[in-house]
N, C-alpha and C positions, 0 to 999 in steps of 0.2 A: 667718787661718782663715776668717773670714766672706767675705772677698774671693774666696778660692778656691772656697768653696761657691757664691757667687753666679755666679762664672764658669762653674762646672759646670752651673748651672741655666740658663745662657744669658741672664742678666740684663744689661741695660746699666747703666752707671754711674748714669744718671738713675733707673732703676727701683730700684737698690740704695739710693740716697739717699732716695728716696720711701718705700720700705718701712721703712727705719730712722729716718726723720725727722731726718737729720743733715745737716750742712753738707758742702760739697765737701772742705774741709780735713780734717774728721773722717773722711770716707769714705776719703780717700787715706791717712790714718794707719792705718786699719784694714787696708787692702790691703797696707800695709808691715809689718803684724804687731802693731800696738799693740792691746792687749786690755783696757785699763782706763783710767779717767779720763774716761769719757763720762757724759753725764747719765743719771739713773735711767731715763728713758723710752727712751733709745737702748739702754742695757744690757738693758732688759726686751725690747725688740724683737730684739736679737741673740740673747738666750736663746730667744725664740719661734722664730726661724729655725732655731736648732740643734735645738730639739725637733721641728720639722717635719721636718728632715733625718732624725732618729732614727726618727720614726713612718713615714716613707717607706721606710726600710730593712725594716720589717715588712711593708709593703704590697707592695713590689716587690723581689725578690731581685736582679734585673738592674739594675746601676747606671745604665746608659744609659737604660733605661725610666723609672726613678724620676726621673732628672734631666730628661727630656723632659716628664714629667707636669706639672711646674710651669708650663710654657708652653702646655700643651694645653687647648683649650676644654673646659669641664666643665659638663654639664647641671645639676649641683647648684647652680651659681651662675649659671644662666641663660645659659650659653654663654661666660661669662668664664673666664679661666684663673686658677689659684691665685696666680700672681704679681700679677695685677691685684687680686685680693681681699686679698692681704697688704698692699697699700698702704693700703687702707681699714680692714681688720680682721684683722691678723695673728693675734690671739688666736682669732678665729673659725675661721680655717683650721687652726690648731693643734688646737683643740678638736674640729673635725670629724675630722681624721686620727686623733687619739688616742682618740676615742670608739669607733672600730672596732678599734683595736689593743689597748687595755687592757680 
């Protein structure tokens, strides 16, 4: 599930691993469908990514637009895109998106 989402967002394998803080082996297991047995921190970041996906559905009806938004420079983060910010603060990205949704 997470691998499909990251593919839709146009993330590289390296970006996906950096966002989740996981090893190459763990990331490949995720892309093959494994959904449990990861560290608490990795699980928390997977949950954060899924919540970002949900919040984006409220922001953008069009799937293509919401998927492109993740890689689009954003003035809220000084010209960095959401995927760059997720690497350093996935909770912050999630909270930003959810604050305007809920």
